[in-house]
C-alpha positions in Angstrom: -47.9 -142.0 106.1 -51.4 -141.6 104.6 -51.2 -145.0 102.8 -50.2 -146.7 106.1 -53.1 -145.1 107.9 -55.4 -146.2 105.1 -54.1 -149.8 105.3 -54.5 -149.9 109.1 -58.1 -148.5 108.9 -59.0 -151.0 106.1 -57.7 -153.8 108.3 -59.7 -152.5 111.3 -62.8 -152.1 109.1 -62.4 -155.7 107.9 -62.5 -156.9 111.5 -65.5 -154.7 112.1 -67.4 -155.9 109.0 -66.6 -159.5 110.0 -68.2 -159.0 113.4 -71.1 -157.2 111.9 -71.8 -159.8 109.2 -71.3 -162.8 111.5 -74.7 -164.4 112.1 -75.8 -163.9 115.7 -76.6 -166.7 118.0 -80.2 -168.0 117.5 -82.6 -165.4 118.8 -86.3 -164.8 118.6 -87.6 -163.1 115.5 -89.8 -160.1 116.3 -93.4 -160.1 114.9 -94.1 -158.4 111.6 -94.9 -154.7 111.6 -97.3 -153.5 108.9 -96.6 -149.8 109.5 -94.4 -147.3 107.7 -92.4 -144.6 109.4 -91.6 -141.0 108.2 -88.8 -139.1 110.0 -87.8 -135.4 109.9 -84.5 -134.6 111.6 -82.5 -131.5 112.2 -78.9 -131.3 113.5 -77.4 -127.9 114.3 -74.9 -126.3 116.5 -77.5 -123.6 117.2 -79.3 -126.3 119.2 -76.4 -126.3 121.7 -75.3 -123.8 124.3 -73.2 -122.0 123.3 -74.3 -121.7 119.7 -71.2 -121.4 117.5 -72.3 -121.6 113.8 -69.1 -123.4 112.7 -67.5 -126.8 111.8 -70.4 -129.2 111.5 -73.0 -126.5 111.5 -76.1 -128.1 110.1 -77.7 -131.3 109.0 -81.2 -132.0 107.6 -82.7 -135.4 106.9 -86.0 -136.8 105.6 -86.4 -140.6 106.1 -88.9 -143.3 105.2 -89.0 -146.8 106.6 -91.3 -149.3 104.9 -93.2 -152.1 106.6 -91.4 -155.4 107.5 -91.2 -157.7 104.5 -91.4 -154.9 101.9 -87.9 -155.8 100.7 -87.1 -156.9 97.1 -86.3 -160.6 97.0 -82.7 -160.3 96.0 -82.0 -157.8 98.8 -83.9 -160.0 101.3 -82.0 -163.1 100.3 -78.7 -161.3 100.5 -79.5 -160.0 104.0 -80.6 -163.4 105.2 -77.4 -164.9 103.8 -75.3 -162.4 105.7 -77.2 -162.0 108.9 -79.3 -165.1 109.3 -82.9 -164.9 110.4 -84.7 -161.7 111.3 -87.4 -159.3 110.2 -86.3 -156.9 107.4 -87.2 -153.4 106.5 -85.8 -150.8 104.0 -85.0 -147.3 105.0 -84.5 -144.5 102.4 -83.0 -141.1 103.5 -82.4 -137.8 101.7 -80.0 -135.7 103.7 -77.8 -132.6 103.5 -74.9 -131.8 105.8 -73.0 -128.4 105.9 -69.5 -127.8 107.2 -67.6 -124.5 107.6 -64.3 -123.3 109.1 -64.2 -121.7 112.5 -64.0 -118.1 111.2 -67.0 -117.7 108.8 -66.5 -114.0 108.3 -63.1 -114.3 106.6 -63.2 -113.9 102.8 -60.0 -116.1 102.7 -60.4 -118.7 105.4 -57.4 -120.1 107.3 -56.0 -122.9 105.0 -55.3 -124.9 108.2 -59.0 -124.9 109.1 -61.5 -127.3 107.7 -62.9 -126.2 104.3 -66.4 -125.1 103.5 -68.3 -128.1 102.3 -71.8 -129.3 101.7 -72.9 -132.8 100.9 -76.3 -133.9 99.5 -76.9 -137.7 99.5 -79.5 -140.4 99.2 -79.0 -143.5 101.5 -80.7 -146.9 101.1 -80.4 -149.1 104.2 -81.4 -152.7 104.9 -82.4 -153.1 108.6 -82.7 -156.6 109.9 -83.8 -157.4 113.4 -83.9 -160.1 116.0 -85.2 -159.4 119.5 -81.5 -159.0 120.6 -79.7 -157.5 117.5 -80.2 -155.0 114.8 -78.0 -155.4 111.7 -77.6 -152.6 109.1 -76.2 -152.6 105.6 -76.5 -149.6 103.3 -75.3 -147.6 100.3 -75.1 -143.8 100.0 -74.9 -142.0 96.7 -74.4 -138.2 96.7 -72.5 -135.1 95.7 -70.3 -132.6 97.4 -69.6 -129.0 96.2 -71.9 -126.2 95.0 -74.4 -128.7 93.6 -75.0 -129.9 97.2 -76.6 -126.4 97.9 -74.8 -125.8 101.2 -74.1 -122.2 100.5 -77.7 -121.5 99.2 -79.2 -123.2 102.3 -77.0 -121.6 104.9 -76.8 -118.1 103.6 -80.4 -118.1 102.5 -81.4 -119.0 106.1 -79.1 -116.4 107.5 -80.8 -113.8 105.2 -84.3 -114.8 106.4 -83.3 -114.4 110.1 -81.3 -111.3 109.5 -77.9 -112.8 110.3 -74.7 -111.9 108.5 -73.9 -114.4 105.7 -70.8 -116.6 105.8 -68.2 -115.0 103.5 -65.8 -117.8 102.4 -68.1 -120.1 100.4 -66.2 -119.4 97.2 -63.4 -121.6 98.7 -65.8 -124.6 99.2 -65.0 -128.1 97.8 -65.6 -128.6 94.1 -68.4 -130.7 92.7 -67.6 -134.4 93.0 -69.8 -137.5 93.3 -69.7 -139.6 96.4 -70.3 -143.3 96.9 -70.1 -145.1 100.3 -70.9 -148.5 101.6 -71.6 -148.8 105.3 -72.7 -151.6 107.8 -73.1 -152.2 111.4 -74.7 -154.1 114.2 -76.3 -153.1 117.5 -76.7 -155.5 120.4 -79.6 -154.9 122.9 -79.0 -156.4 126.4 -81.2 -156.0 129.5 -79.0 -155.6 132.6 -81.3 -154.6 135.4 -84.8 -153.7 136.5 -85.8 -151.3 139.2 -89.5 -151.9 139.5 -91.1 -150.7 136.3 -87.8 -149.0 135.1 -85.5 -151.1 133.0 -81.8 -150.6 132.2 -80.2 -151.6 129.0 -76.8 -151.5 127.3 -76.6 -151.2 123.5 -73.1 -151.9 122.2 -72.5 -151.1 118.5 -69.9 -151.6 115.9 -70.0 -149.9 112.5 -67.8 -149.2 109.5 -67.8 -147.4 106.1 -65.7 -147.5 102.9 -66.1 -145.0 100.2 -64.7 -141.8 98.8 -66.4 -139.6 101.4 -65.1 -141.4 104.5 -63.3 -144.6 105.4 -63.7 -145.4 109.1 -64.2 -148.2 111.7 -65.7 -147.5 115.1 -67.2 -149.1 118.2 -69.1 -147.8 121.2 -72.4 -148.0 122.9 -75.1 -146.4 125.0 -76.6 -147.1 128.4 -80.2 -146.2 128.8 -83.0 -146.5 131.4 -86.8 -146.1 131.0 -89.9 -148.0 130.0 -90.6 -149.9 126.8 -86.9 -150.3 125.9 -87.7 -153.2 123.6 -89.5 -150.7 121.3 -86.3 -149.6 119.4 -82.5 -149.8 119.3 -81.9 -146.2 120.4 -82.6 -142.8 118.8 -81.6 -142.0 115.2 -78.8 -139.5 114.5 -77.0 -138.8 111.3 -74.0 -141.1 110.8 -71.1 -141.7 111.7 -72.4 -141.1 115.2 -74.1 -143.9 117.1 -77.5 -144.4 115.5 -80.4 -146.7 116.3 -82.0 -145.9 112.9 -85.6 -144.9 112.3 -87.4 -148.3 112.7 -89.3 -148.8 115.9 -92.3 -150.7 117.1 -93.9 -149.4 120.4 -94.5 -152.2 122.9 -96.5 -150.1 125.3 -98.8 -147.0 125.0 -96.1 -144.6 126.4 -92.4 -145.3 125.9 -89.6 -143.2 127.4 -85.9 -143.4 128.1 -82.9 -141.3 128.8 -79.4 -142.4 127.8 -75.7 -141.6 127.6 -73.0 -143.2 125.4 -69.5 -143.0 123.9 -67.7 -144.2 120.8 -64.2 -144.3 119.5 -63.5 -144.1 115.8 -60.4 -144.6 113.5 -60.8 -142.5 110.3 -58.4 -143.2 107.4 -60.0 -140.7 105.0 -62.5 -137.9 105.1 -63.0 -135.9 102.0 -65.0 -133.2 103.9 -61.8 -132.4 105.9 -58.9 -133.3 103.6 -60.4 -131.9 100.4 -61.6 -133.2 97.0 -60.4 -136.7 96.1 -60.0 -136.1 92.3 -59.4 -132.3 92.1 -57.2 -129.8 93.9 -59.1 -128.0 96.7 -58.8 -126.5 100.2 -58.2 -129.2 102.8 -56.4 -129.8 106.1 -54.7 -132.6 108.1 -57.1 -135.3 109.4 -57.0 -136.4 113.0 -57.3 -140.2 112.6 -58.4 -141.1 116.2 -61.7 -139.5 117.2 -64.3 -139.9 119.9 -67.8 -138.7 120.7 -70.0 -138.5 123.8 -73.8 -138.6 123.4 -76.6 -137.7 125.9 -80.3 -137.5 125.3 -83.8 -138.7 125.7 -86.7 -140.1 123.6 -90.4 -140.7 124.0 -92.9 -142.6 121.9 -96.6 -141.8 122.3 -99.4 -142.9 120.0 -96.9 -144.1 117.4 -95.0 -140.8 117.4 -91.3 -140.8 118.5 -89.5 -137.6 119.5 -85.9 -137.7 120.4 -83.3 -135.1 121.4 -79.5 -135.8 121.4 -76.5 -133.7 122.4 -73.2 -134.8 120.9 -69.7 -133.7 122.0 -66.9 -134.4 119.5 -63.1 -134.6 119.9 -61.1 -132.7 117.2 -61.5 -134.1 113.7 -58.6 -132.2 112.2 -55.3 -130.6 113.1 -55.4 -127.1 114.7 -59.2 -127.5 115.6 -60.8 -126.5 118.9 -60.4 -128.9 121.8 -64.0 -130.1 121.5 -67.1 -129.4 119.6 -70.8 -129.9 120.2 -74.1 -129.8 118.5 -77.7 -130.8 119.1 -80.1 -133.2 117.2 -83.9 -133.4 117.2 -86.0 -135.9 115.3 -89.7 -136.4 114.9 -91.0 -139.8 113.6 -94.5 -140.8 112.8 -96.0 -144.3 112.1 -98.9 -144.7 109.8 
């Protein structure tokens, strides 16, 4: 059954990648942007109500986006060959994500729950923009297991705040390298204006292949506010809908609120099913998944602040009916 699910997902991913890599209809190329952008992001179930400290319990990310045009020639040529015309930027991220079972006080966690896991990775993304589309192609290299420092970060923080440490980390995934290739496209369409307030839809299609996850997904957000042509939506840690960190303010004060949904078919997820090359704890994957996102963002004097609340359907068998977590990000242009 697993091999058939993988084949179906790879076929779906092939369709997604074909759409993502198809050159968009001729659209205007935005002006160059000489600024760099640094982003700090935190995702945590403690940012939601109620706070649960389980499942996807924490994510931290530090990102850097270079100015337009600061792209090595061979990458630039490859991007233009795939996507056609557009301004190009490179984004580099260092991120950590931490996952735990539902009962974090059991020394021997339920083997049908998701396993303890941490992943530490570096992501290099090419971002190519027209005025109507954003195309993304990237490579992530990382590691899961004790070397990802999930136990040290989580229980170290619990010790600082006087909270009981999680007790089942000795059952976490083993050390194993990860390599993933991902791509996607976001479309930006104006649909209405109510005086100074604009309304946009941002459909998106993305996919990934690699030994961490194999998935194909589609979805989008609807947003209203002012200065909507400044970005392609807020950044969140993938696979959720992400507009990435690149933005160029088109007015002194930009703001918007939004809501969105996505559907995802996942053929493989090491962080749920267990190590790829060694025997480890793991559980059955739910192949069809969905998310809802709600949030807001503002850009003022080159600083973007965003807050997103994500509601997830079950990712694995025997999990809770739904799960939620919050995400906040601070980006600064210089």
